C-alpha positions as a Markdown table, in Angstrom:
| # | Residue | x | y | z |
|---|---|---|---|---|
| 1 | Met | 5.6 | -89.0 | -69.0 |
| 2 | Gly | 6.0 | -91.8 | -66.5 |
| 3 | Ala | 7.4 | -91.7 | -63.0 |
| 4 | Met | 11.0 | -90.5 | -62.8 |
| 5 | Ala | 13.6 | -93.2 | -62.4 |
| 6 | Asp | 15.2 | -93.3 | -58.9 |
| 7 | Leu | 18.7 | -92.1 | -58.3 |
| 8 | Glu | 21.1 | -94.9 | -58.5 |
| 9 | Leu | 24.1 | -95.8 | -56.4 |
| 10 | Pro | 26.7 | -93.5 | -58.0 |
| 11 | Glu | 24.5 | -90.5 | -57.4 |
| 12 | Ile | 23.8 | -91.4 | -53.8 |
| 13 | Glu | 27.4 | -92.1 | -53.1 |
| 14 | Thr | 28.4 | -88.8 | -54.7 |
| 15 | Leu | 26.1 | -86.9 | -52.3 |
| 16 | Arg | 27.4 | -89.0 | -49.3 |
| 17 | Arg | 31.0 | -88.1 | -50.0 |
| 18 | Asp | 30.1 | -84.4 | -50.4 |
| 19 | Leu | 28.2 | -84.5 | -47.1 |
| 20 | Glu | 31.1 | -86.3 | -45.3 |
| 21 | Arg | 33.4 | -83.4 | -46.3 |
| 22 | Asp | 30.9 | -80.6 | -45.7 |
| 23 | Val | 28.7 | -81.3 | -42.7 |
| 24 | Val | 30.7 | -83.6 | -40.3 |
| 25 | Gly | 31.4 | -81.6 | -37.1 |
| 26 | Arg | 28.6 | -79.1 | -37.7 |
| 27 | Lys | 26.0 | -78.5 | -35.0 |
| 28 | Val | 22.3 | -78.4 | -35.7 |
| 29 | Lys | 20.6 | -75.1 | -34.9 |
| 30 | Ala | 17.1 | -75.7 | -36.4 |
| 31 | Val | 15.1 | -78.4 | -38.3 |
| 32 | Asp | 12.1 | -77.7 | -40.4 |
| 33 | Ala | 9.9 | -80.4 | -42.1 |
| 34 | Lys | 7.4 | -79.2 | -44.7 |
| 35 | Thr | 5.5 | -82.5 | -44.4 |
| 36 | Leu | 5.6 | -85.5 | -42.1 |
| 37 | Lys | 4.6 | -87.9 | -44.9 |
| 38 | Pro | 8.1 | -89.5 | -45.2 |
| 39 | Met | 8.4 | -89.7 | -41.4 |
| 40 | Glu | 5.8 | -92.2 | -40.4 |
| 41 | Ala | 7.0 | -92.5 | -36.9 |
| 42 | Tyr | 6.5 | -88.9 | -36.0 |
| 43 | Arg | 3.2 | -87.2 | -35.3 |
| 44 | Thr | 4.5 | -83.6 | -35.0 |
| 45 | Lys | 7.3 | -81.6 | -36.6 |
| 46 | Lys | 8.5 | -80.6 | -33.2 |
| 47 | Ser | 8.9 | -84.2 | -32.0 |
| 48 | Phe | 11.0 | -84.9 | -35.1 |
| 49 | Ala | 13.2 | -81.8 | -34.7 |
| 50 | Glu | 13.9 | -81.9 | -31.0 |
| 51 | Pro | 16.2 | -84.9 | -30.9 |
| 52 | Leu | 18.5 | -83.2 | -33.5 |
| 53 | Leu | 18.7 | -79.8 | -32.0 |
| 54 | Gly | 22.2 | -79.0 | -30.6 |
| 55 | Ala | 23.6 | -82.3 | -31.9 |
| 56 | Lys | 26.7 | -82.5 | -34.1 |
| 57 | Val | 27.1 | -84.7 | -37.2 |
| 58 | Ser | 29.8 | -87.3 | -36.4 |
| 59 | Val | 29.8 | -89.4 | -39.5 |
| 60 | Val | 27.9 | -89.6 | -42.8 |
| 61 | Glu | 27.5 | -93.2 | -44.1 |
| 62 | Arg | 25.4 | -95.0 | -46.6 |
| 63 | Glu | 23.2 | -98.0 | -45.8 |
| 64 | Gly | 22.1 | -99.3 | -49.2 |
| 65 | Thr | 20.6 | -96.3 | -50.9 |
| 66 | Met | 19.9 | -94.5 | -47.6 |
| 67 | Ile | 22.2 | -91.7 | -46.6 |
| 68 | Val | 22.7 | -92.0 | -42.8 |
| 69 | Phe | 23.8 | -89.2 | -40.4 |
| 70 | His | 25.3 | -90.4 | -37.1 |
| 71 | Met | 24.9 | -87.7 | -34.5 |
| 72 | Asp | 27.1 | -87.2 | -31.4 |
| 73 | Asn | 24.1 | -87.7 | -29.2 |
| 74 | Glu | 23.6 | -91.3 | -30.3 |
| 75 | Met | 20.7 | -90.4 | -32.7 |
| 76 | Val | 20.7 | -91.6 | -36.3 |
| 77 | Leu | 19.0 | -89.7 | -39.1 |
| 78 | Gly | 18.5 | -91.7 | -42.3 |
| 79 | Ile | 17.2 | -90.2 | -45.6 |
| 80 | Arg | 16.2 | -92.0 | -48.8 |
| 81 | Leu | 15.7 | -89.9 | -51.9 |
| 82 | Gly | 13.3 | -90.4 | -54.8 |
| 83 | Gly | 13.9 | -89.9 | -58.5 |
| 84 | Ala | 13.8 | -86.1 | -58.1 |
| 85 | Gly | 15.9 | -86.3 | -55.0 |
| 86 | Arg | 18.3 | -83.4 | -54.3 |
| 87 | Met | 20.4 | -82.2 | -51.4 |
| 88 | Glu | 21.7 | -78.7 | -51.5 |
| 89 | Arg | 24.0 | -76.6 | -49.2 |
| 90 | Val | 23.0 | -73.0 | -49.3 |
| 91 | Ala | 23.2 | -69.9 | -47.1 |
| 92 | Ser | 20.0 | -69.6 | -45.0 |
| 93 | Arg | 19.1 | -66.3 | -46.6 |
| 94 | Val | 18.8 | -68.0 | -50.1 |
| 95 | Ser | 15.1 | -68.3 | -51.0 |
| 96 | Met | 13.5 | -71.7 | -50.5 |
| 97 | Ala | 12.6 | -73.8 | -53.6 |
| 98 | Asn | 9.0 | -75.1 | -53.5 |
| 99 | Asp | 10.0 | -78.8 | -53.5 |
| 100 | Ile | 12.1 | -78.8 | -50.3 |
| 101 | Asp | 10.8 | -81.3 | -47.8 |
| 102 | Val | 13.3 | -81.0 | -44.9 |
| 103 | Thr | 15.7 | -78.2 | -44.0 |
| 104 | Ile | 18.5 | -78.6 | -41.4 |
| 105 | Thr | 20.1 | -75.3 | -40.4 |
| 106 | Phe | 23.6 | -75.5 | -38.8 |
| 107 | Thr | 25.0 | -73.0 | -36.3 |
| 108 | Gln | 27.7 | -72.2 | -38.9 |
| 109 | Gly | 27.6 | -72.9 | -42.7 |
| 110 | Gly | 23.9 | -72.3 | -43.5 |
| 111 | Asp | 21.4 | -74.9 | -44.5 |
| 112 | Leu | 21.2 | -78.5 | -45.8 |
| 113 | Arg | 18.0 | -78.6 | -47.9 |
| 114 | Ile | 16.5 | -81.9 | -49.0 |
| 115 | Ala | 14.0 | -82.4 | -51.8 |
| 116 | Asp | 12.0 | -85.5 | -52.7 |
| 117 | Ala | 12.8 | -87.4 | -49.5 |
| 118 | Thr | 10.7 | -90.6 | -49.8 |
| 119 | Ala | 11.7 | -92.0 | -46.4 |
| 120 | Val | 13.1 | -90.3 | -43.3 |
| 121 | Ile | 14.0 | -92.2 | -40.1 |
| 122 | Leu | 15.2 | -90.8 | -36.8 |
| 123 | Val | 16.1 | -93.5 | -34.3 |
| 124 | Thr | 18.7 | -94.2 | -31.6 |
| 125 | Ser | 22.0 | -95.8 | -32.6 |
| 126 | Glu | 20.8 | -99.0 | -30.8 |
| 127 | Glu | 17.5 | -99.1 | -32.7 |
| 128 | Phe | 19.4 | -98.5 | -36.0 |
| 129 | Val | 21.8 | -101.4 | -35.4 |
| 130 | Ala | 18.9 | -103.7 | -34.3 |
| 131 | Gly | 17.0 | -102.8 | -37.5 |
| 132 | Leu | 20.0 | -103.7 | -39.7 |
| 133 | Glu | 20.5 | -107.0 | -37.9 |
| 134 | Ala | 16.8 | -107.8 | -38.4 |
| 135 | Ala | 16.8 | -107.0 | -42.1 |
| 136 | Glu | 16.0 | -110.1 | -44.3 |
| 137 | Asp | 17.7 | -108.8 | -47.4 |
| 138 | His | 21.4 | -108.3 | -47.7 |
| 139 | Pro | 22.0 | -107.2 | -51.3 |
| 140 | Leu | 25.5 | -106.9 | -52.7 |
| 141 | Asp | 27.1 | -103.5 | -52.3 |
| 142 | Leu | 30.5 | -103.8 | -54.0 |
| 143 | Leu | 31.4 | -100.2 | -53.2 |
| 144 | Ser | 31.1 | -100.5 | -49.4 |
| 145 | Gln | 31.6 | -104.2 | -49.1 |
| 146 | Pro | 34.1 | -105.4 | -51.8 |
| 147 | Met | 34.1 | -109.1 | -52.5 |
| 148 | Ser | 36.2 | -111.4 | -54.7 |
| 149 | Trp | 35.0 | -112.3 | -58.2 |
| 150 | Ile | 34.8 | -115.9 | -57.0 |
| 151 | Asp | 32.3 | -115.1 | -54.3 |
| 152 | Phe | 30.5 | -112.8 | -56.7 |
| 153 | Gly | 30.3 | -115.7 | -59.2 |
| 154 | Arg | 28.8 | -118.1 | -56.6 |
| 155 | Phe | 26.1 | -115.5 | -55.9 |
| 156 | Val | 25.3 | -114.9 | -59.6 |
| 157 | Leu | 25.4 | -118.6 | -60.7 |
| 158 | Arg | 22.9 | -119.6 | -57.9 |
| 159 | Arg | 20.3 | -117.3 | -59.6 |
| 160 | Thr | 18.2 | -118.0 | -62.6 |
| 161 | Glu | 17.0 | -114.5 | -63.6 |
| 162 | Pro | 17.9 | -112.7 | -66.8 |
| 163 | Leu | 20.9 | -110.5 | -66.1 |
| 164 | Lys | 19.1 | -107.2 | -66.4 |
| 165 | Ala | 16.5 | -108.3 | -63.9 |
| 166 | Leu | 19.2 | -109.6 | -61.5 |
| 167 | Leu | 21.2 | -106.4 | -61.6 |
| 168 | Met | 18.1 | -104.3 | -61.0 |
| 169 | Asp | 16.7 | -106.4 | -58.2 |
| 170 | Pro | 17.1 | -104.3 | -55.0 |
| 171 | Thr | 17.3 | -107.5 | -52.9 |
| 172 | Ser | 20.3 | -108.7 | -55.0 |
| 173 | Phe | 22.2 | -105.5 | -55.8 |
| 174 | Val | 22.2 | -102.0 | -54.2 |
| 175 | Gly | 21.3 | -99.1 | -56.3 |
| 176 | Ile | 21.7 | -100.5 | -59.9 |
| 177 | Gly | 18.8 | -99.3 | -62.0 |
| 178 | Pro | 18.0 | -98.8 | -65.7 |
| 179 | Ile | 21.0 | -96.6 | -66.5 |
| 180 | Tyr | 23.9 | -98.5 | -64.9 |
| 181 | Ser | 22.5 | -102.0 | -65.6 |
| 182 | Asp | 22.6 | -101.3 | -69.4 |
| 183 | Glu | 26.1 | -99.8 | -69.1 |
| 184 | Ile | 27.4 | -102.7 | -67.1 |
| 185 | Leu | 26.0 | -105.3 | -69.5 |
| 186 | Phe | 27.4 | -103.5 | -72.5 |
| 187 | Asp | 30.8 | -103.2 | -70.9 |
| 188 | Ala | 30.7 | -106.9 | -70.0 |
| 189 | Gly | 29.5 | -107.9 | -73.5 |
| 190 | Leu | 26.4 | -109.7 | -72.1 |
| 191 | Arg | 22.8 | -109.5 | -73.3 |
| 192 | Tyr | 20.1 | -108.3 | -70.9 |
| 193 | Asp | 18.1 | -111.5 | -71.3 |
| 194 | Arg | 20.9 | -114.0 | -70.7 |
| 195 | Lys | 20.1 | -116.2 | -67.7 |
| 196 | Ser | 22.5 | -115.6 | -64.8 |
| 197 | Asn | 23.1 | -119.3 | -64.2 |
| 198 | Gln | 24.3 | -119.9 | -67.8 |
| 199 | Leu | 27.4 | -117.7 | -67.6 |
| 200 | Ser | 30.9 | -119.2 | -68.2 |
| 201 | Thr | 33.7 | -118.5 | -65.8 |
| 202 | Gln | 35.1 | -115.9 | -68.1 |
| 203 | Glu | 31.7 | -114.2 | -68.4 |
| 204 | Val | 31.3 | -114.1 | -64.7 |
| 205 | Arg | 34.7 | -112.4 | -64.4 |
| 206 | Arg | 33.8 | -109.9 | -67.0 |
| 207 | Leu | 30.5 | -109.1 | -65.3 |
| 208 | Tyr | 32.2 | -108.6 | -62.0 |
| 209 | Arg | 34.8 | -106.3 | -63.5 |
| 210 | Ser | 32.1 | -104.3 | -65.2 |
| 211 | Val | 29.9 | -103.9 | -62.1 |
| 212 | Val | 32.9 | -102.6 | -60.1 |
| 213 | Gly | 34.3 | -100.5 | -63.0 |
| 214 | Ile | 31.2 | -98.8 | -64.2 |
| 215 | Leu | 30.1 | -97.9 | -60.6 |
| 216 | His | 33.5 | -96.4 | -59.8 |
| 217 | Asp | 33.7 | -94.5 | -63.1 |
| 218 | Ala | 30.2 | -93.1 | -62.6 |
| 219 | Ile | 31.3 | -91.8 | -59.2 |
| 220 | Lys | 34.5 | -90.4 | -60.6 |
| 221 | Tyr | 32.3 | -88.3 | -62.9 |
| 222 | Arg | 30.0 | -87.5 | -60.0 |
| 223 | Gly | 26.9 | -89.3 | -61.3 |
| 224 | Thr | 24.6 | -89.1 | -64.3 |
| 225 | Ser | 22.4 | -86.1 | -65.0 |
| 226 | Leu | 19.8 | -86.6 | -67.8 |
| 227 | Glu | 17.0 | -84.4 | -69.0 |
| 228 | Lys | 14.4 | -86.9 | -67.8 |
| 229 | Arg | 16.3 | -87.6 | -64.5 |
| 230 | Pro | 18.4 | -84.6 | -63.5 |
| 231 | Phe | 21.0 | -85.0 | -60.8 |
| 232 | Val | 23.2 | -82.3 | -59.1 |
| 233 | Asp | 25.7 | -82.6 | -56.3 |
| 234 | Leu | 25.6 | -80.8 | -53.0 |
| 235 | Ser | 26.9 | -77.6 | -54.6 |
| 236 | Gly | 24.3 | -77.8 | -57.5 |
| 237 | Thr | 26.7 | -79.0 | -60.2 |
| 238 | Pro | 25.2 | -81.6 | -62.6 |
| 239 | Gly | 26.9 | -85.1 | -62.8 |
| 240 | Glu | 29.0 | -85.6 | -65.9 |
| 241 | Phe | 28.8 | -89.3 | -66.5 |
| 242 | Ala | 26.1 | -88.8 | -69.2 |
| 243 | Asp | 29.0 | -87.8 | -71.5 |
| 244 | His | 30.4 | -91.2 | -71.0 |
| 245 | Leu | 27.3 | -93.4 | -71.5 |
| 246 | Ala | 27.9 | -96.0 | -74.2 |
| 247 | Val | 24.3 | -97.3 | -74.8 |
| 248 | Tyr | 21.7 | -96.0 | -72.4 |
| 249 | Asp | 19.0 | -94.0 | -74.2 |
| 250 | Lys | 21.2 | -94.0 | -77.4 |
| 251 | Ala | 19.0 | -96.1 | -79.7 |
| 252 | Gly | 20.1 | -95.6 | -83.3 |
| 253 | Asp | 23.5 | -94.0 | -82.4 |
| 254 | Leu | 26.5 | -96.0 | -83.5 |
| 255 | Ser | 27.9 | -98.4 | -80.8 |
| 256 | Pro | 31.4 | -97.4 | -79.6 |
| 257 | Arg | 32.3 | -101.1 | -79.9 |
| 258 | Ser | 30.8 | -102.3 | -83.2 |
| 259 | Arg | 30.0 | -99.0 | -85.1 |
| 260 | Thr | 26.5 | -100.5 | -85.8 |
| 261 | Pro | 23.3 | -98.8 | -84.5 |
| 262 | Ile | 22.5 | -99.4 | -80.8 |
| 263 | Ser | 19.3 | -101.4 | -80.4 |
| 264 | Lys | 16.3 | -100.7 | -78.1 |
| 265 | Ala | 14.0 | -103.4 | -76.8 |
| 266 | Thr | 11.3 | -103.7 | -74.2 |
| 267 | Phe | 12.1 | -105.8 | -71.1 |
| 268 | Lys | 9.5 | -106.2 | -68.3 |
| 269 | Gly | 7.7 | -103.2 | -69.7 |
| 270 | Lys | 10.7 | -100.9 | -69.7 |
| 271 | Pro | 13.2 | -99.9 | -72.5 |
| 272 | Val | 16.6 | -101.6 | -72.6 |
| 273 | Phe | 19.5 | -100.5 | -74.7 |
| 274 | Phe | 22.2 | -102.8 | -76.1 |
| 275 | Cys | 24.7 | -103.5 | -78.9 |
| 276 | Ser | 24.9 | -106.4 | -81.4 |
| 277 | Thr | 28.2 | -107.5 | -79.8 |
| 278 | Gln | 26.5 | -108.5 | -76.5 |
| 279 | Val | 25.8 | -112.2 | -76.4 |
């Protein structure tokens, strides 16, 4: 089996909202990192842990697909998860799973345990803001930075890629991968290989509504958990949007729109799922 697909925006945002409710105001008692591999800036586990000890979590935000903890001592902890990414809130006495990379223990409320952390940063607030300002890519994040369909249309019509490639390009859109790109395009009635600069005004509006609608619906159902890419929220409950998928990984099933079999094709070496009604 190939590499597991990354978590997408609805899964990351589900975790962020859980964390915002659960860990804001909590004080860090201890930090343990099993490996320093995701933290390239730190030579020792102690040098990584020390700036967090005794600090309280002030805010939990999301910057792209990175979950960002702003601490009350002006430090910022950013964590990016891989395809097997998981964050769990458990009592400190609960036995540790083998795949946990980082454990943050609070003075009250047990541990936050993090698995498959592909990147971990710990910087001052000033350094964090400077890094954002220096970033060259500013992909669209319609959850945290809503925009009008007209501005969205200008962005899409300036591009020439096939729609599937555009949606999955991390420099164009935040956190849309194989699952939600197929669902968005089905909802919009647009084929994966349509060129983005060839859409009519009506098609641009449909695509805009579908991007916003599918992402919000997926968050409402707390993400998508599939056998090949499981996802659980902070309390260990699987996301339920898999029950609402229309086309993704459903080749041969009847389309909810046309009642004809859902098709599967290969696009840039990866499977894509679609219905005969998409044009």
